[in-house]
N, C-alpha and C positions, 0 to 999 in steps of 0.2 A: 488844049482845052476844046478846040473845035472837034478834034477826033473823038473825044469822049461824048460830045453832044450827038455826033452822027451815030456813034455806037449805041447810045441810049435810045435814040429815035428808032433805029433798026430793031432794037430789043423790044421796044414798046409795040412796034408794028407786028413783029412776030408773035408777041404775047396776045395781042388783040385777034390776030388771025387764028391762033391756036384756040382761043376762047370761043370764037364763033364755030370753029370745027367741032369742039367738044359739045357745044349746045346743039348743033345739027345732029351729031351722033346720038346724043341723048334723046332728041325728038324722034329720030328714026327707030331707035331701040324700042321705045314705048309705043310707037305707031305700029310696029310689027305685031305686037300682042294685044292691041286695043280691040277687044271684042265686046266691050260693054260691061264686062265683069271684073276688069282690073280696077284696083283701088286708085290708080294714078293715071290721068289722061296724058297724052303727049304734051299738050300745051301747059298743063299744070306742072309737069316734070321740069320743063324748061323755065317757066315763070318762077318756080321756087328757087332755082339756082341763081336767079338774078338779085336776090336779097343780099344786102351787105353782110349781115351777121348770121341770120337764120339760113342763109345759103350754104354755110358750112355744115350745118346740121342736116339740111335737106340733101346735101351731097351723099350722105350715108343712107338716106332713104331711097334715093333715086338709083344709084349704081348697084350697091349690094342688094337692095330691095328688088331690083329688076330680075335677079336670079330666082328669087322666090316666086315672083309673078310669072316668069317664063316657065318654070317647072310646073306651076299650077295650070298654066295655059296648055301645056303638053298633056297633062292628065285630063283636063276637061274635054279636050278634043281627041283623046285616045290616039295620040301620035307616038309611035314607037321610035324614039331616038334617045341618044344619051342625054342624061340630065346635066345641066350646067352647074359647075362648082363656083362658089362665091369668092374664093381666095384672091384672084386677080382683081376682082371688082372692089374688094375691101382694100387691097393694096393701092389701087388707083385713088380711092377716096383719101386714104391716109397720106399718100405722097402729095396729093393736091393741096391738102391743108398745110402740110409741113413746108411746101414750097412757098406759101404766102406768109408764113410765120415771121420771117425777118422784116417784113414791111410794117408790122404792128409794133407800137411802142411797148417795151418791156420784154420783147422776145428776141432782142439782139444777141442774147447769149447763145442762140442756136448757131447762127452764122454771123459773127461780128464783122462789121464793116471796117476794113483797113485800107485807106487810100495808098 
């Protein structure tokens, strides 16, 4: 029983650490293109992710939406570089939502708990 508690504590610590890392990454991404013409500020991008329910919707606005805003930023400033594709950003948002699904009531069919 004690070993499970220690494992759960470590898992929670890693989850919290990873969450702060993702929030920091999100802030830095939006800060990179913040020229006053983007629709989302860095602080707004992070604050929207902190909501318990709407944060999942906002996740799709912040990460895949960053691709559209970055490509628009590159056009506005006449920077000649390859355009960013949104595939991995959409996958990140989907996998993030799916990873939390087993913690919500009614979604146990995805990854059923078996002790």
